[in-house]
C-alpha positions as CSV (number, residue, x, y, z in Angstrom):
1,X,74.3,-86.6,270.0
2,X,77.0,-84.6,272.8
3,X,76.0,-86.7,275.1
4,X,75.7,-89.7,273.5
5,X,73.0,-91.0,275.9
6,X,74.9,-90.5,279.1
7,X,73.4,-88.7,281.8
8,X,74.1,-86.2,283.1
9,X,76.2,-84.5,280.4
10,X,77.9,-81.2,281.6
11,X,78.7,-78.3,279.3
12,X,82.5,-78.7,280.0
13,X,81.9,-82.0,278.1
14,X,81.4,-80.1,274.8
15,X,85.2,-79.3,274.8
16,X,85.9,-83.2,274.6
17,X,83.6,-83.9,271.6
18,X,85.5,-85.7,268.7
19,X,86.6,-83.6,265.5
20,X,84.0,-85.3,263.7
21,X,81.1,-84.6,265.9
22,X,81.9,-81.0,267.4
23,X,80.6,-78.9,263.9
24,X,77.1,-80.5,264.0
25,X,76.7,-80.0,267.6
26,X,78.0,-76.6,267.1
27,X,75.5,-76.3,264.0
28,X,72.3,-77.5,266.2
29,X,73.2,-76.0,269.5
30,X,73.7,-72.5,267.4
31,X,70.0,-73.0,265.5
32,X,68.4,-73.2,269.0
33,X,70.3,-70.5,270.4
34,X,69.5,-68.3,267.6
35,X,66.2,-68.8,267.8
36,X,66.0,-68.0,271.4
37,X,67.8,-64.7,270.5
38,X,65.4,-64.3,267.2
39,X,68.4,-63.9,264.6
40,X,67.1,-63.6,261.2
41,X,65.5,-66.2,259.7
42,X,64.8,-67.6,263.1
43,X,62.8,-64.4,264.1
44,X,59.3,-64.9,263.0
45,X,58.0,-65.4,266.6
46,X,59.0,-62.4,268.1
47,X,57.3,-59.4,266.6
48,X,53.9,-61.6,267.0
49,X,54.7,-62.4,270.6
50,X,55.3,-59.0,271.4
51,X,52.6,-57.4,269.5
52,X,50.2,-59.7,271.5
53,X,52.0,-60.0,275.1
54,X,50.9,-57.8,277.9
55,X,52.9,-54.3,278.8
56,X,54.8,-56.1,281.5
57,X,55.4,-59.0,279.7
58,X,57.0,-57.4,277.0
59,X,59.9,-56.0,278.9
60,X,60.9,-59.3,280.4
61,X,60.8,-61.0,276.8
62,X,62.7,-58.2,275.2
63,X,65.6,-57.7,278.3
64,X,65.8,-61.1,279.6
65,X,64.7,-64.0,277.2
66,X,66.5,-62.8,274.0
67,X,69.8,-62.5,276.3
68,X,69.4,-65.9,277.2
69,X,69.8,-67.0,273.8
70,X,73.3,-65.0,273.5
71,X,74.5,-66.3,276.7
72,X,74.1,-69.9,275.4
73,X,75.8,-69.1,272.1
74,X,78.7,-67.2,274.3
75,X,79.0,-70.7,276.3
76,X,78.7,-72.7,273.3
77,X,81.8,-70.7,271.5
78,X,83.7,-71.3,274.9
79,X,83.3,-74.8,275.0
80,X,84.0,-75.6,271.1
81,X,86.0,-73.1,269.9
82,X,86.6,-72.4,266.2
83,X,84.6,-75.2,263.9
84,X,84.6,-75.7,260.2
85,X,82.1,-78.0,258.5
86,X,82.2,-78.6,254.3
87,X,84.7,-75.7,254.4
88,X,82.7,-72.9,256.1
89,X,83.9,-71.4,259.4
90,X,81.1,-71.6,261.6
91,X,81.9,-68.6,263.4
92,X,82.0,-66.2,260.8
93,X,78.6,-67.7,259.5
94,X,77.4,-66.2,262.8
95,X,79.0,-62.8,262.2
96,X,77.1,-62.9,258.6
97,X,74.0,-64.0,260.6
98,X,74.2,-61.1,263.0
99,X,75.3,-58.3,260.2
100,X,72.3,-59.6,258.5
101,X,69.6,-59.7,261.4
102,X,71.1,-55.6,262.7
103,X,70.3,-54.8,258.7
104,X,67.1,-56.4,257.9
105,X,66.0,-55.9,261.3
106,X,66.3,-52.1,261.4
107,X,64.9,-51.6,257.9
108,X,61.7,-54.0,258.6
109,X,61.4,-51.7,261.8
110,X,61.0,-48.9,259.4
111,X,57.8,-49.8,257.8
112,X,56.0,-51.2,261.3
113,X,52.7,-49.3,261.9
114,X,52.3,-51.1,265.3
115,X,54.4,-49.6,267.9
116,X,55.0,-52.9,269.7
117,X,56.1,-54.4,266.4
118,X,58.5,-52.0,265.5
119,X,60.6,-52.4,268.8
120,X,60.3,-56.2,267.9
121,X,62.1,-55.7,264.6
122,X,64.2,-52.8,266.6
123,X,65.3,-55.7,269.2
124,X,65.8,-58.3,265.9
125,X,68.3,-55.4,265.0
126,X,70.2,-54.6,268.4
127,X,70.1,-59.1,268.9
128,X,71.6,-58.9,265.5
129,X,75.0,-56.5,266.5
130,X,75.8,-58.6,269.8
131,X,75.6,-61.9,268.1
132,X,78.3,-60.4,265.5
133,X,80.5,-59.6,268.0
134,X,80.2,-63.1,269.5
135,X,80.9,-64.4,266.3
136,X,84.5,-62.2,266.1
137,X,85.8,-64.4,268.9
138,X,87.8,-62.2,270.3
139,X,88.1,-59.7,273.4
140,X,86.7,-56.6,271.3
141,X,83.8,-58.4,269.7
142,X,82.7,-59.6,273.3
143,X,83.1,-56.3,274.6
144,X,80.6,-55.2,271.5
145,X,77.9,-57.7,272.4
146,X,78.2,-56.8,276.2
147,X,77.8,-53.3,275.6
148,X,74.7,-53.9,273.4
149,X,73.1,-56.6,276.3
150,X,73.7,-54.0,278.6
151,X,72.2,-51.1,276.6
152,X,69.2,-52.9,274.8
153,X,68.1,-54.5,278.2
154,X,67.8,-50.8,279.7
155,X,66.4,-48.9,277.0
156,X,64.1,-51.5,275.1
157,X,62.5,-52.6,278.3
158,X,61.6,-48.6,279.0
159,X,60.7,-48.1,275.5
160,X,58.0,-51.3,276.0
161,X,56.9,-50.0,279.2
162,X,56.7,-46.4,277.5
163,X,54.2,-47.8,274.8
164,X,52.3,-49.5,277.2
165,X,51.7,-46.0,279.0
166,X,50.7,-44.8,275.4
167,X,48.4,-47.5,274.5
168,X,46.6,-47.0,278.0
169,X,46.2,-43.2,277.2
170,X,45.3,-43.7,273.6
171,X,43.8,-47.4,273.3
172,X,45.9,-48.3,270.1
173,X,49.2,-49.4,269.3
174,X,48.6,-48.1,265.5
175,X,50.7,-45.0,265.6
176,X,49.0,-43.6,262.5
177,X,46.0,-43.8,264.8
178,X,47.5,-41.5,267.5
179,X,45.6,-38.4,266.2
180,X,48.8,-37.0,264.6
181,X,50.0,-36.4,261.1
182,X,53.1,-37.8,261.3
183,X,53.1,-41.2,263.5
184,X,56.8,-41.5,264.2
185,X,56.8,-38.1,265.4
186,X,53.8,-38.7,267.5
187,X,55.4,-41.6,269.0
188,X,58.6,-39.9,270.0
189,X,56.5,-37.0,271.4
190,X,54.4,-39.3,273.3
191,X,57.3,-41.1,274.8
192,X,59.6,-37.8,275.4
193,X,56.2,-36.2,277.1
194,X,54.5,-39.2,279.0
195,X,51.2,-38.7,276.9
196,X,48.8,-36.4,277.2
197,X,48.2,-36.5,280.6
198,X,50.2,-34.4,283.4
199,X,50.1,-38.0,286.0
200,X,53.2,-39.5,283.9
201,X,55.3,-36.3,282.8
202,X,57.5,-36.8,285.7
203,X,58.9,-39.9,284.2
204,X,59.4,-37.7,280.8
205,X,63.0,-37.0,281.0
206,X,63.7,-41.1,281.5
207,X,61.7,-42.0,279.0
208,X,63.0,-39.1,276.2
209,X,66.8,-40.1,277.6
210,X,65.5,-44.0,276.7
211,X,64.2,-42.9,273.4
212,X,67.6,-40.9,272.3
213,X,69.2,-44.0,273.1
214,X,67.9,-45.8,270.3
215,X,69.9,-43.0,267.8
């Protein structure tokens, strides 16, 4: 739609679109990028993907793949600017979707028994904060988004690797089967202490630091 069938079409060409076409291009690109970022309403693929992915794949999906959608949104906002469709300010719609993702993702994560699904919904929540910042379309919002992107890249990748280590020792991702009365407490203890075995205790301070970053 944006290129009109003319190839190649550069990203700078988005800024030259007509006023009638630009809002529709904005909507279609935003839907694609929010699906990549797993924003609420476009998130259904992420929890299952993390739950089934190998330990070394989940950090890549969470730390890199989700950020590709945010980068696309940032480029789109820079080129298309503020657009309005049927009286709705589209960047403001992104702000509300981001806020909804941040809240609902955090609530849903609290009800998960699978440790990797818990982290997946937590990622949806964190990406919601970043989307909220991008939708503000100002320097403070972009700094907010950048802070969450960098923080999420480091600590969530570490947490997925830590859960992989816990799974290797306990042979389960279900926290209530880890042999502790309080499964949330059990996971925190595993992440903080490096599991039951002494071989991974050297990484315990780093894992505990990354766990506390969730707070």
